[in-house]
N, CA, C, O and the ligand as a Tripos MOL2 file, in Angstrom:
@<TRIPOS>MOLECULE
protein
  301   299    76     0     0
PROTEIN
NO_CHARGES

@<TRIPOS>ATOM
      1 N         -28.4510  -16.4530   -6.9430 N.3       1 MET1
      2 CA        -27.4710  -15.4220   -7.0250 C.3       1 MET1
      3 C         -27.0650  -15.0680   -5.6030 C.2       1 MET1
      4 O         -27.8880  -14.6840   -4.7730 O.2       1 MET1
      5 N         -25.7440  -15.2120   -5.3450 N.am      2 SER2
      6 CA        -25.3070  -14.9260   -3.9820 C.3       2 SER2
      7 C         -24.4590  -13.6850   -3.9560 C.2       2 SER2
      8 O         -23.8710  -13.2970   -4.9650 O.2       2 SER2
      9 N         -24.3990  -13.0670   -2.8040 N.am      3 GLU3
     10 CA        -23.6170  -11.8150   -2.6870 C.3       3 GLU3
     11 C         -22.1510  -12.0820   -2.7260 C.2       3 GLU3
     12 O         -21.6820  -13.0440   -2.1180 O.2       3 GLU3
     13 N         -21.4270  -11.2830   -3.4040 N.am      4 LYS4
     14 CA        -20.0200  -11.4190   -3.4220 C.3       4 LYS4
     15 C         -19.3930  -11.1000   -2.0530 C.2       4 LYS4
     16 O         -19.6310  -10.0170   -1.5180 O.2       4 LYS4
     17 N         -18.6110  -12.0010   -1.4830 N.am      5 PRO5
     18 CA        -18.0300  -11.7000   -0.1640 C.3       5 PRO5
     19 C         -17.1140  -10.4570   -0.2430 C.2       5 PRO5
     20 O         -16.3140  -10.3130   -1.1670 O.2       5 PRO5
     21 N         -17.2530   -9.6180    0.7000 N.am      6 LEU6
     22 CA        -16.4750   -8.3170    0.7160 C.3       6 LEU6
     23 C         -15.0900   -8.6280    1.3420 C.2       6 LEU6
     24 O         -14.9760   -9.3860    2.3060 O.2       6 LEU6
     25 N         -14.1030   -8.0430    0.7820 N.am      7 PRO7
     26 CA        -12.7350   -8.2430    1.3800 C.3       7 PRO7
     27 C         -12.6630   -7.5680    2.7600 C.2       7 PRO7
     28 O         -13.0910   -6.4280    2.9360 O.2       7 PRO7
     29 N         -12.1150   -8.3030    3.7190 N.am      8 GLU8
     30 CA        -11.9580   -7.6560    5.0080 C.3       8 GLU8
     31 C         -10.7450   -6.8000    5.1330 C.2       8 GLU8
     32 O          -9.6790   -7.2040    4.6700 O.2       8 GLU8
     33 N         -10.8280   -5.7080    5.6960 N.am      9 VAL9
     34 CA         -9.6840   -4.8390    5.9200 C.3       9 VAL9
     35 C          -9.6130   -4.4760    7.4170 C.2       9 VAL9
     36 O         -10.5870   -4.6050    8.1570 O.2       9 VAL9
     37 N          -8.4820   -4.0430    7.8050 N.am     10 LYS10
     38 CA         -8.2940   -3.6330    9.1950 C.3      10 LYS10
     39 C          -8.6060   -2.1830    9.3380 C.2      10 LYS10
     40 O          -8.0970   -1.3680    8.5680 O.2      10 LYS10
     41 N          -9.4230   -1.8220   10.2960 N.am     11 CYS11
     42 CA         -9.6250   -0.4070   10.5630 C.3      11 CYS11
     43 C          -8.2910    0.2450   11.0090 C.2      11 CYS11
     44 O          -7.6440   -0.2350   11.9390 O.2      11 CYS11
     45 N          -7.8960    1.3340   10.3370 N.am     12 PRO12
     46 CA         -6.6190    1.9300   10.5890 C.3      12 PRO12
     47 C          -6.5740    2.5160   12.0320 C.2      12 PRO12
     48 O          -5.4960    2.7580   12.5740 O.2      12 PRO12
     49 N          -7.7330    2.7290   12.6230 N.am     13 LYS13
     50 CA         -7.7200    3.2840   13.9670 C.3      13 LYS13
     51 C          -7.7710    2.2270   15.1320 C.2      13 LYS13
     52 O          -7.0220    2.3300   16.1030 O.2      13 LYS13
     53 N          -8.6250    1.2700   15.0080 N.am     14 CYS14
     54 CA         -8.8000    0.3280   16.1000 C.3      14 CYS14
     55 C          -8.3860   -1.0630   15.7170 C.2      14 CYS14
     56 O          -8.4770   -1.9760   16.5380 O.2      14 CYS14
     57 N          -7.9250   -1.2640   14.4710 N.am     15 GLN15
     58 CA         -7.4370   -2.5670   13.9940 C.3      15 GLN15
     59 C          -8.4600   -3.6320   13.9290 C.2      15 GLN15
     60 O          -8.1240   -4.7920   13.6880 O.2      15 GLN15
     61 N          -9.7320   -3.2880   14.1380 N.am     16 LYS16
     62 CA        -10.8040   -4.2670   13.9960 C.3      16 LYS16
     63 C         -10.9760   -4.6540   12.5520 C.2      16 LYS16
     64 O         -10.9250   -3.8140   11.6540 O.2      16 LYS16
     65 N         -11.1880   -5.9920   12.3300 N.am     17 ARG17
     66 CA        -11.2840   -6.4150   10.9180 C.3      17 ARG17
     67 C         -12.7910   -6.4420   10.5190 C.2      17 ARG17
     68 O         -13.6800   -6.7150   11.3250 O.2      17 ARG17
     69 N         -12.9960   -6.1470    9.2630 N.am     18 GLY18
     70 CA        -14.3510   -6.2340    8.7300 C.3      18 GLY18
     71 C         -14.4290   -5.6600    7.2810 C.2      18 GLY18
     72 O         -13.4400   -5.1450    6.7590 O.2      18 GLY18
     73 N         -15.5370   -5.7560    6.6970 N.am     19 PRO19
     74 CA        -15.6870   -5.2240    5.3150 C.3      19 PRO19
     75 C         -15.8750   -3.7050    5.2760 C.2      19 PRO19
     76 O         -16.8180   -3.1910    4.6740 O.2      19 PRO19
     77 N         -14.9520   -3.0070    5.9340 N.am     20 TRP20
     78 CA        -15.1520   -1.5710    6.1390 C.3      20 TRP20
     79 C         -15.1130   -0.7740    4.8300 C.2      20 TRP20
     80 O         -15.7290    0.2860    4.7240 O.2      20 TRP20
     81 N         -14.4020   -1.2810    3.8590 N.am     21 LEU21
     82 CA        -14.2910   -0.4980    2.5980 C.3      21 LEU21
     83 C         -15.6190   -0.2890    1.9280 C.2      21 LEU21
     84 O         -15.8040    0.6720    1.1810 O.2      21 LEU21
     85 N         -16.5480   -1.1880    2.1920 N.am     22 ALA22
     86 CA        -17.8740   -1.1170    1.6080 C.3      22 ALA22
     87 C         -18.7410   -0.1210    2.3560 C.2      22 ALA22
     88 O         -19.7360    0.3680    1.8210 O.2      22 ALA22
     89 N         -18.3650    0.1820    3.5960 N.am     23 GLY23
     90 CA        -19.1750    1.0820    4.4040 C.3      23 GLY23
     91 C         -18.8580    2.5110    4.0820 C.2      23 GLY23
     92 O         -17.8680    2.8020    3.4110 O.2      23 GLY23
     93 N         -19.7070    3.4250    4.5650 N.am     24 LYS24
     94 CA        -19.5700    4.8720    4.1760 C.3      24 LYS24
     95 C         -18.4240    5.4570    4.9840 C.2      24 LYS24
     96 O         -18.0280    6.5850    4.6870 O.2      24 LYS24
     97 N         -17.8620    4.7920    5.9730 N.am     25 PHE25
     98 CA        -16.7260    5.3630    6.6660 C.3      25 PHE25
     99 C         -15.4200    4.6720    6.2810 C.2      25 PHE25
    100 O         -14.3780    4.9520    6.8750 O.2      25 PHE25
    101 N         -15.4600    3.7810    5.3030 N.am     26 GLY26
    102 CA        -14.2680    3.0340    4.9100 C.3      26 GLY26
    103 C         -13.1190    3.9450    4.6800 C.2      26 GLY26
    104 O         -13.3180    5.0790    4.2440 O.2      26 GLY26
    105 N         -11.8880    3.4950    4.9590 N.am     27 PRO27
    106 CA        -11.5580    2.1490    5.4880 C.3      27 PRO27
    107 C         -11.7380    2.0410    6.9920 C.2      27 PRO27
    108 O         -11.2880    1.0670    7.5960 O.2      27 PRO27
    109 N         -12.3660    2.9890    7.5890 N.am     28 PHE28
    110 CA        -12.6010    2.9220    9.0150 C.3      28 PHE28
    111 C         -13.8360    2.1420    9.3540 C.2      28 PHE28
    112 O         -14.7670    2.1040    8.5490 O.2      28 PHE28
    113 N         -13.8900    1.5300   10.4850 N.am     29 CYS29
    114 CA        -15.0140    0.6850   10.8510 C.3      29 CYS29
    115 C         -16.2740    1.5600   11.1720 C.2      29 CYS29
    116 O         -17.4090    1.1160   11.0020 O.2      29 CYS29
    117 N         -16.0350    2.7760   11.6270 N.am     30 SER30
    118 CA        -17.1320    3.5170   12.1280 C.3      30 SER30
    119 C         -16.8040    5.0090   11.9670 C.2      30 SER30
    120 O         -15.6460    5.3670   11.7540 O.2      30 SER30
    121 N         -17.8230    5.8810   12.0680 N.am     31 GLN31
    122 CA        -17.6580    7.3020   12.0460 C.3      31 GLN31
    123 C         -16.7240    7.7470   13.2320 C.2      31 GLN31
    124 O         -15.9140    8.6620   13.0830 O.2      31 GLN31
    125 N         -16.8620    7.0970   14.3580 N.am     32 ARG32
    126 CA        -16.0720    7.4430   15.5210 C.3      32 ARG32
    127 C         -14.5550    7.2900   15.1500 C.2      32 ARG32
    128 O         -13.7440    8.1860   15.3820 O.2      32 ARG32
    129 N         -14.2390    6.1530   14.5870 N.am     33 CYS33
    130 CA        -12.8080    5.8770   14.3180 C.3      33 CYS33
    131 C         -12.3050    6.8380   13.2700 C.2      33 CYS33
    132 O         -11.1520    7.2660   13.3180 O.2      33 CYS33
    133 N         -13.1920    7.1950   12.2850 N.am     34 ARG34
    134 CA        -12.7380    8.1230   11.2270 C.3      34 ARG34
    135 C         -12.4660    9.4680   11.8120 C.2      34 ARG34
    136 O         -11.4620   10.0990   11.4840 O.2      34 ARG34
    137 N         -13.3580    9.9340   12.6920 N.am     35 LEU35
    138 CA        -13.2210   11.2770   13.3090 C.3      35 LEU35
    139 C         -12.0520   11.2720   14.1990 C.2      35 LEU35
    140 O         -11.3220   12.2620   14.2480 O.2      35 LEU35
    141 N         -11.8150   10.1790   14.9380 N.am     36 LEU36
    142 CA        -10.7130   10.1470   15.8850 C.3      36 LEU36
    143 C          -9.3600   10.2950   15.0760 C.2      36 LEU36
    144 O          -8.4380   11.0190   15.4530 O.2      36 LEU36
    145 N          -9.3420    9.5430   13.9420 N.am     37 ASP37
    146 CA         -8.1400    9.5580   13.1790 C.3      37 ASP37
    147 C          -7.9300   10.8980   12.5740 C.2      37 ASP37
    148 O          -6.8110   11.4100   12.5810 O.2      37 ASP37
    149 N          -8.9800   11.4950   12.0420 N.am     38 LEU38
    150 CA         -8.9220   12.7980   11.4740 C.3      38 LEU38
    151 C          -8.4690   13.8080   12.5730 C.2      38 LEU38
    152 O          -7.6250   14.6590   12.2900 O.2      38 LEU38
    153 N          -8.9810   13.7360   13.7520 N.am     39 GLY39
    154 CA         -8.6220   14.5760   14.8240 C.3      39 GLY39
    155 C          -7.1520   14.5020   15.1600 C.2      39 GLY39
    156 O          -6.5090   15.5170   15.4270 O.2      39 GLY39
    157 N          -6.6240   13.2890   15.1460 N.am     40 GLN40
    158 CA         -5.2090   13.0620   15.3810 C.3      40 GLN40
    159 C          -4.3920   13.6870   14.2900 C.2      40 GLN40
    160 O          -3.3450   14.2780   14.5520 O.2      40 GLN40
    161 N          -4.8530   13.5650   13.0810 N.am     41 TRP41
    162 CA         -4.1140   14.1540   11.9650 C.3      41 TRP41
    163 C          -4.0910   15.6670   12.0140 C.2      41 TRP41
    164 O          -3.0840   16.3080   11.7140 O.2      41 TRP41
    165 N          -5.2680   16.2390   12.4140 N.am     42 LEU42
    166 CA         -5.3130   17.6600   12.4680 C.3      42 LEU42
    167 C          -4.3770   18.1670   13.6470 C.2      42 LEU42
    168 O          -3.7690   19.2350   13.5830 O.2      42 LEU42
    169 N          -4.3220   17.3370   14.6820 N.am     43 GLU43
    170 CA         -3.4130   17.6970   15.7770 C.3      43 GLU43
    171 C          -1.9590   17.7360   15.3210 C.2      43 GLU43
    172 O          -1.1970   18.6350   15.6750 O.2      43 GLU43
    173 N          -1.5970   16.7220   14.5170 N.am     44 GLU44
    174 CA         -0.2820   16.6710   13.9530 C.3      44 GLU44
    175 C           0.0360   17.9300   13.0850 C.2      44 GLU44
    176 O           1.1250   18.5020   13.1290 O.2      44 GLU44
    177 N          -0.9850   18.3030   12.3110 N.am     45 GLU45
    178 CA         -0.8370   19.4750   11.4130 C.3      45 GLU45
    179 C          -0.6180   20.7290   12.2300 C.2      45 GLU45
    180 O           0.1900   21.5860   11.8700 O.2      45 GLU45
    181 N          -1.3570   20.8360   13.3540 N.am     46 ASN46
    182 CA         -1.2860   22.0450   14.1700 C.3      46 ASN46
    183 C           0.0270   22.2200   14.8330 C.2      46 ASN46
    184 O           0.3390   23.3060   15.3220 O.2      46 ASN46
    185 N           0.8280   21.1570   14.8660 N.am     47 LYS47
    186 CA          2.1950   21.2670   15.4540 C.3      47 LYS47
    187 C           3.0940   22.0960   14.6060 C.2      47 LYS47
    188 O           4.0630   22.6840   15.0880 O.2      47 LYS47
    189 N           2.7610   22.1480   13.2750 N.am     48 ILE48
    190 CA          3.5310   23.0360   12.3840 C.3      48 ILE48
    191 C           2.9760   24.4230   12.5350 C.2      48 ILE48
    192 O           1.9320   24.7790   11.9880 O.2      48 ILE48
    193 N           3.7280   25.2010   13.3100 N.am     49 THR49
    194 CA          3.2250   26.5310   13.6560 C.3      49 THR49
    195 C           3.4730   27.5340   12.5320 C.2      49 THR49
    196 O           2.6790   28.4480   12.3140 O.2      49 THR49
    197 N           4.5720   27.3520   11.8330 N.am     50 GLU50
    198 CA          4.8830   28.2730   10.7690 C.3      50 GLU50
    199 C           4.3030   27.7980    9.4480 C.2      50 GLU50
    200 O           4.5590   26.6650    9.0400 O.2      50 GLU50
    201 N           3.5520   28.6080    8.7900 N.am     51 PRO51
    202 CA          3.0210   28.1840    7.4740 C.3      51 PRO51
    203 C           4.1070   28.1820    6.4610 C.2      51 PRO51
    204 O           5.0840   28.9260    6.5550 O.2      51 PRO51
    205 N           3.9230   27.3240    5.4770 N.am     52 LEU52
    206 CA          4.9120   27.1870    4.4110 C.3      52 LEU52
    207 C           4.9230   28.4660    3.5420 C.2      52 LEU52
    208 O           3.8800   28.9790    3.1370 O.2      52 LEU52
    209 N           6.1300   28.9420    3.2830 N.am     53 ARG53
    210 CA          6.2740   30.0890    2.4290 C.3      53 ARG53
    211 C           7.2210   29.7930    1.2710 C.2      53 ARG53
    212 O           8.0220   28.8600    1.3430 O.2      53 ARG53
    213 N           7.1280   30.6130    0.1680 N.am     54 PRO54
    214 CA          7.9700   30.3090   -1.0000 C.3      54 PRO54
    215 C           9.4640   30.1730   -0.6630 C.2      54 PRO54
    216 O          10.1790   29.3610   -1.2510 O.2      54 PRO54
    217 N           9.9080   30.9810    0.2890 N.am     55 GLU55
    218 CA         11.3540   30.9490    0.5960 C.3      55 GLU55
    219 C          11.8110   29.6220    1.2110 C.2      55 GLU55
    220 O          13.0080   29.3350    1.2290 O.2      55 GLU55
    221 N          10.8900   28.8240    1.7060 N.am     56 HIS56
    222 CA         11.2260   27.5380    2.2550 C.3      56 HIS56
    223 C          11.6700   26.5750    1.1730 C.2      56 HIS56
    224 O          12.3230   25.5650    1.4370 O.2      56 HIS56
    225 N          11.3030   26.9090   -0.0450 N.am     57 PHE57
    226 CA         11.6490   25.9680   -1.1910 C.3      57 PHE57
    227 C          12.8760   26.3920   -1.9340 C.2      57 PHE57
    228 O          13.2660   25.7290   -2.8950 O.2      57 PHE57
    229 N          13.4950   27.4570   -1.5350 N.am     58 THR58
    230 CA         14.6340   27.9730   -2.2940 C.3      58 THR58
    231 C          15.8160   26.9900   -2.2970 C.2      58 THR58
    232 O          16.6310   27.0100   -3.2190 O.2      58 THR58
    233 N          15.9090   26.1670   -1.3160 N.am     59 ASP59
    234 CA         17.0140   25.1860   -1.2080 C.3      59 ASP59
    235 C          16.9060   24.1910   -2.3640 C.2      59 ASP59
    236 O          17.9050   23.6090   -2.7880 O.2      59 ASP59
    237 N          15.7070   24.0060   -2.8610 N.am     60 TYR60
    238 CA         15.4800   22.9860   -3.8910 C.3      60 TYR60
    239 C          15.7470   23.5220   -5.2900 C.2      60 TYR60
    240 O          15.9040   22.7640   -6.2470 O.2      60 TYR60
    241 N          15.7950   24.8320   -5.3840 N.am     61 GLU61
    242 CA         15.8230   25.4530   -6.7590 C.3      61 GLU61
    243 C          17.1250   25.0770   -7.4320 C.2      61 GLU61
    244 O          17.1570   24.9820   -8.6590 O.2      61 GLU61
    245 N          18.2150   24.8560   -6.6820 N.am     62 GLU62
    246 CA         19.4930   24.5790   -7.3490 C.3      62 GLU62
    247 C          19.5830   23.0900   -7.7780 C.2      62 GLU62
    248 O          20.4730   22.7340   -8.5510 O.2      62 GLU62
    249 N          18.7160   22.2650   -7.3080 N.am     63 LEU63
    250 CA         18.7470   20.8530   -7.6650 C.3      63 LEU63
    251 C          18.0320   20.6140   -8.9860 C.2      63 LEU63
    252 O          17.0430   21.2710   -9.3110 O.2      63 LEU63
    253 N          18.5520   19.6700   -9.7260 N.am     64 PRO64
    254 CA         17.7980   19.3120  -10.9160 C.3      64 PRO64
    255 C          16.4200   18.7020  -10.5510 C.2      64 PRO64
    256 O          16.2680   18.1010   -9.4880 O.2      64 PRO64
    257 N          15.4340   18.8640  -11.4360 N.am     65 PRO65
    258 CA         14.1090   18.4120  -11.0630 C.3      65 PRO65
    259 C          14.0650   16.9650  -10.6840 C.2      65 PRO65
    260 O          14.6100   16.1040  -11.3750 O.2      65 PRO65
    261 N          13.4100   16.7050   -9.5780 N.am     66 GLY66
    262 CA         13.2140   15.3020   -9.1420 C.3      66 GLY66
    263 C          14.3310   14.6920   -8.3450 C.2      66 GLY66
    264 O          14.1520   13.6190   -7.7700 O.2      66 GLY66
    265 N          15.5090   15.3500   -8.2840 N.am     67 SER67
    266 CA         16.6160   14.7440   -7.5940 C.3      67 SER67
    267 C          16.3350   14.6220   -6.0970 C.2      67 SER67
    268 O          16.7710   13.6510   -5.4780 O.2      67 SER67
    269 N          15.6450   15.5440   -5.5160 N.am     68 TYR68
    270 CA         15.4680   15.5430   -4.0860 C.3      68 TYR68
    271 C          14.4050   14.4660   -3.6750 C.2      68 TYR68
    272 O          14.2310   14.1720   -2.4930 O.2      68 TYR68
    273 N          13.7060   13.8950   -4.6980 N.am     69 LEU69
    274 CA         12.7000   12.8860   -4.3720 C.3      69 LEU69
    275 C          13.4160   11.5570   -4.1170 C.2      69 LEU69
    276 O          12.8980   10.6790   -3.4270 O.2      69 LEU69
    277 N          14.6090   11.4300   -4.6840 N.am     70 ASP70
    278 CA         15.2440   10.1140   -4.5320 C.3      70 ASP70
    279 C          16.1730   10.0010   -3.3240 C.2      70 ASP70
    280 O          16.4920    8.9120   -2.8450 O.2      70 ASP70
    281 N          16.5840   11.1600   -2.8620 N.am     71 LYS71
    282 CA         17.5560   11.1550   -1.7620 C.3      71 LYS71
    283 C          16.9050   11.6840   -0.4560 C.2      71 LYS71
    284 O          16.0470   12.5660   -0.4900 O.2      71 LYS71
    285 N          17.3310   11.1310    0.6640 N.am     72 PRO72
    286 CA         16.8270   11.6170    1.9130 C.3      72 PRO72
    287 C          17.2460   13.0470    2.1270 C.2      72 PRO72
    288 O          18.3380   13.4210    1.7010 O.2      72 PRO72
    289 N          16.4350   13.8700    2.7660 N.am     73 GLU73
    290 CA         16.8310   15.2370    2.9940 C.3      73 GLU73
    291 C          18.0470   15.3520    3.9430 C.2      73 GLU73
    292 O          18.1670   14.6490    4.9460 O.2      73 GLU73
    293 N          18.9130   16.2600    3.5680 N.am     74 LYS74
    294 CA         20.0730   16.4910    4.4770 C.3      74 LYS74
    295 C          19.7540   17.6540    5.3810 C.2      74 LYS74
    296 O          19.1790   18.6770    5.0090 O.2      74 LYS74
    297 N          20.1770   17.4080    6.5870 N.am     75 GLU75
    298 CA         19.9530   18.4910    7.6050 C.3      75 GLU75
    299 C          20.9420   19.5960    7.4480 C.2      75 GLU75
    300 O          20.9040   20.5700    8.2010 O.2      75 GLU75
    301 ZN        -12.3040    1.2280   14.1390 Zn       76 ZN76
@<TRIPOS>BOND
     1     1     2 1
     2     2     3 1
     3     3     4 2
     4     3     5 am
     5     5     6 1
     6     6     7 1
     7     7     8 2
     8     7     9 am
     9     9    10 1
    10    10    11 1
    11    11    12 2
    12    11    13 am
    13    13    14 1
    14    14    15 1
    15    15    16 2
    16    15    17 am
    17    17    18 1
    18    18    19 1
    19    19    20 2
    20    19    21 am
    21    21    22 1
    22    22    23 1
    23    23    24 2
    24    23    25 am
    25    25    26 1
    26    26    27 1
    27    27    28 2
    28    27    29 am
    29    29    30 1
    30    30    31 1
    31    31    32 2
    32    31    33 am
    33    33    34 1
    34    34    35 1
    35    35    36 2
    36    35    37 am
    37    37    38 1
    38    38    39 1
    39    39    40 2
    40    39    41 am
    41    41    42 1
    42    42    43 1
    43    43    44 2
    44    43    45 am
    45    45    46 1
    46    46    47 1
    47    47    48 2
    48    47    49 am
    49    49    50 1
    50    50    51 1
    51    51    52 2
    52    51    53 am
    53    53    54 1
    54    54    55 1
    55    55    56 2
    56    55    57 am
    57    57    58 1
    58    58    59 1
    59    59    60 2
    60    59    61 am
    61    61    62 1
    62    62    63 1
    63    63    64 2
    64    63    65 am
    65    65    66 1
    66    66    67 1
    67    67    68 2
    68    67    69 am
    69    69    70 1
    70    70    71 1
    71    71    72 2
    72    71    73 am
    73    73    74 1
    74    74    75 1
    75    75    76 2
    76    75    77 am
    77    77    78 1
    78    78    79 1
    79    79    80 2
    80    79    81 am
    81    81    82 1
    82    82    83 1
    83    83    84 2
    84    83    85 am
    85    85    86 1
    86    86    87 1
    87    87    88 2
    88    87    89 am
    89    89    90 1
    90    90    91 1
    91    91    92 2
    92    91    93 am
    93    93    94 1
    94    94    95 1
    95    95    96 2
    96    95    97 am
    97    97    98 1
    98    98    99 1
    99    99   100 2
   100    99   101 am
   101   101   102 1
   102   102   103 1
   103   103   104 2
   104   103   105 am
   105   105   106 1
   106   106   107 1
   107   107   108 2
   108   107   109 am
   109   109   110 1
   110   110   111 1
   111   111   112 2
   112   111   113 am
   113   113   114 1
   114   114   115 1
   115   115   116 2
   116   115   117 am
   117   117   118 1
   118   118   119 1
   119   119   120 2
   120   119   121 am
   121   121   122 1
   122   122   123 1
   123   123   124 2
   124   123   125 am
   125   125   126 1
   126   126   127 1
   127   127   128 2
   128   127   129 am
   129   129   130 1
   130   130   131 1
   131   131   132 2
   132   131   133 am
   133   133   134 1
   134   134   135 1
   135   135   136 2
   136   135   137 am
   137   137   138 1
   138   138   139 1
   139   139   140 2
   140   139   141 am
   141   141   142 1
   142   142   143 1
   143   143   144 2
   144   143   145 am
   145   145   146 1
   146   146   147 1
   147   147   148 2
   148   147   149 am
   149   149   150 1
   150   150   151 1
   151   151   152 2
   152   151   153 am
   153   153   154 1
   154   154   155 1
   155   155   156 2
   156   155   157 am
   157   157   158 1
   158   158   159 1
   159   159   160 2
   160   159   161 am
   161   161   162 1
   162   162   163 1
   163   163   164 2
   164   163   165 am
   165   165   166 1
   166   166   167 1
   167   167   168 2
   168   167   169 am
   169   169   170 1
   170   170   171 1
   171   171   172 2
   172   171   173 am
   173   173   174 1
   174   174   175 1
   175   175   176 2
   176   175   177 am
   177   177   178 1
   178   178   179 1
   179   179   180 2
   180   179   181 am
   181   181   182 1
   182   182   183 1
   183   183   184 2
   184   183   185 am
   185   185   186 1
   186   186   187 1
   187   187   188 2
   188   187   189 am
   189   189   190 1
   190   190   191 1
   191   191   192 2
   192   191   193 am
   193   193   194 1
   194   194   195 1
   195   195   196 2
   196   195   197 am
   197   197   198 1
   198   198   199 1
   199   199   200 2
   200   199   201 am
   201   201   202 1
   202   202   203 1
   203   203   204 2
   204   203   205 am
   205   205   206 1
   206   206   207 1
   207   207   208 2
   208   207   209 am
   209   209   210 1
   210   210   211 1
   211   211   212 2
   212   211   213 am
   213   213   214 1
   214   214   215 1
   215   215   216 2
   216   215   217 am
   217   217   218 1
   218   218   219 1
   219   219   220 2
   220   219   221 am
   221   221   222 1
   222   222   223 1
   223   223   224 2
   224   223   225 am
   225   225   226 1
   226   226   227 1
   227   227   228 2
   228   227   229 am
   229   229   230 1
   230   230   231 1
   231   231   232 2
   232   231   233 am
   233   233   234 1
   234   234   235 1
   235   235   236 2
   236   235   237 am
   237   237   238 1
   238   238   239 1
   239   239   240 2
   240   239   241 am
   241   241   242 1
   242   242   243 1
   243   243   244 2
   244   243   245 am
   245   245   246 1
   246   246   247 1
   247   247   248 2
   248   247   249 am
   249   249   250 1
   250   250   251 1
   251   251   252 2
   252   251   253 am
   253   253   254 1
   254   254   255 1
   255   255   256 2
   256   255   257 am
   257   257   258 1
   258   258   259 1
   259   259   260 2
   260   259   261 am
   261   261   262 1
   262   262   263 1
   263   263   264 2
   264   263   265 am
   265   265   266 1
   266   266   267 1
   267   267   268 2
   268   267   269 am
   269   269   270 1
   270   270   271 1
   271   271   272 2
   272   271   273 am
   273   273   274 1
   274   274   275 1
   275   275   276 2
   276   275   277 am
   277   277   278 1
   278   278   279 1
   279   279   280 2
   280   279   281 am
   281   281   282 1
   282   282   283 1
   283   283   284 2
   284   283   285 am
   285   285   286 1
   286   286   287 1
   287   287   288 2
   288   287   289 am
   289   289   290 1
   290   290   291 1
   291   291   292 2
   292   291   293 am
   293   293   294 1
   294   294   295 1
   295   295   296 2
   296   295   297 am
   297   297   298 1
   298   298   299 1
   299   299   300 2
@<TRIPOS>SUBSTRUCTURE
     1 MET1         2 RESIDUE 1 A MET
     2 SER2         6 RESIDUE 1 A SER
     3 GLU3        10 RESIDUE 1 A GLU
     4 LYS4        14 RESIDUE 1 A LYS
     5 PRO5        18 RESIDUE 1 A PRO
     6 LEU6        22 RESIDUE 1 A LEU
     7 PRO7        26 RESIDUE 1 A PRO
     8 GLU8        30 RESIDUE 1 A GLU
     9 VAL9        34 RESIDUE 1 A VAL
    10 LYS10       38 RESIDUE 1 A LYS
    11 CYS11       42 RESIDUE 1 A CYS
    12 PRO12       46 RESIDUE 1 A PRO
    13 LYS13       50 RESIDUE 1 A LYS
    14 CYS14       54 RESIDUE 1 A CYS
    15 GLN15       58 RESIDUE 1 A GLN
    16 LYS16       62 RESIDUE 1 A LYS
    17 ARG17       66 RESIDUE 1 A ARG
    18 GLY18       70 RESIDUE 1 A GLY
    19 PRO19       74 RESIDUE 1 A PRO
    20 TRP20       78 RESIDUE 1 A TRP
    21 LEU21       82 RESIDUE 1 A LEU
    22 ALA22       86 RESIDUE 1 A ALA
    23 GLY23       90 RESIDUE 1 A GLY
    24 LYS24       94 RESIDUE 1 A LYS
    25 PHE25       98 RESIDUE 1 A PHE
    26 GLY26      102 RESIDUE 1 A GLY
    27 PRO27      106 RESIDUE 1 A PRO
    28 PHE28      110 RESIDUE 1 A PHE
    29 CYS29      114 RESIDUE 1 A CYS
    30 SER30      118 RESIDUE 1 A SER
    31 GLN31      122 RESIDUE 1 A GLN
    32 ARG32      126 RESIDUE 1 A ARG
    33 CYS33      130 RESIDUE 1 A CYS
    34 ARG34      134 RESIDUE 1 A ARG
    35 LEU35      138 RESIDUE 1 A LEU
    36 LEU36      142 RESIDUE 1 A LEU
    37 ASP37      146 RESIDUE 1 A ASP
    38 LEU38      150 RESIDUE 1 A LEU
    39 GLY39      154 RESIDUE 1 A GLY
    40 GLN40      158 RESIDUE 1 A GLN
    41 TRP41      162 RESIDUE 1 A TRP
    42 LEU42      166 RESIDUE 1 A LEU
    43 GLU43      170 RESIDUE 1 A GLU
    44 GLU44      174 RESIDUE 1 A GLU
    45 GLU45      178 RESIDUE 1 A GLU
    46 ASN46      182 RESIDUE 1 A ASN
    47 LYS47      186 RESIDUE 1 A LYS
    48 ILE48      190 RESIDUE 1 A ILE
    49 THR49      194 RESIDUE 1 A THR
    50 GLU50      198 RESIDUE 1 A GLU
    51 PRO51      202 RESIDUE 1 A PRO
    52 LEU52      206 RESIDUE 1 A LEU
    53 ARG53      210 RESIDUE 1 A ARG
    54 PRO54      214 RESIDUE 1 A PRO
    55 GLU55      218 RESIDUE 1 A GLU
    56 HIS56      222 RESIDUE 1 A HIS
    57 PHE57      226 RESIDUE 1 A PHE
    58 THR58      230 RESIDUE 1 A THR
    59 ASP59      234 RESIDUE 1 A ASP
    60 TYR60      238 RESIDUE 1 A TYR
    61 GLU61      242 RESIDUE 1 A GLU
    62 GLU62      246 RESIDUE 1 A GLU
    63 LEU63      250 RESIDUE 1 A LEU
    64 PRO64      254 RESIDUE 1 A PRO
    65 PRO65      258 RESIDUE 1 A PRO
    66 GLY66      262 RESIDUE 1 A GLY
    67 SER67      266 RESIDUE 1 A SER
    68 TYR68      270 RESIDUE 1 A TYR
    69 LEU69      274 RESIDUE 1 A LEU
    70 ASP70      278 RESIDUE 1 A ASP
    71 LYS71      282 RESIDUE 1 A LYS
    72 PRO72      286 RESIDUE 1 A PRO
    73 GLU73      290 RESIDUE 1 A GLU
    74 LYS74      294 RESIDUE 1 A LYS
    75 GLU75      298 RESIDUE 1 A GLU
    76 ZN76       301 GROUP 0 **** ****
């Protein structure tokens, strides 16, 4: 009985290839990469200074359901 070969994936952070999906940090190769990526994501989030409020969605209320999903947003 032989072990099933694990599919190799690219670490989204450092692009290193390996069976990362099987690891506890998958799809990242290591905890370091996972934390770095998470940190970057949090940084992006923090650039949004104004929290979303219900009035931000009023533009969509006039559209039929789902229509704004198909078209790019107009400025
Ligand atoms: Zn990595």
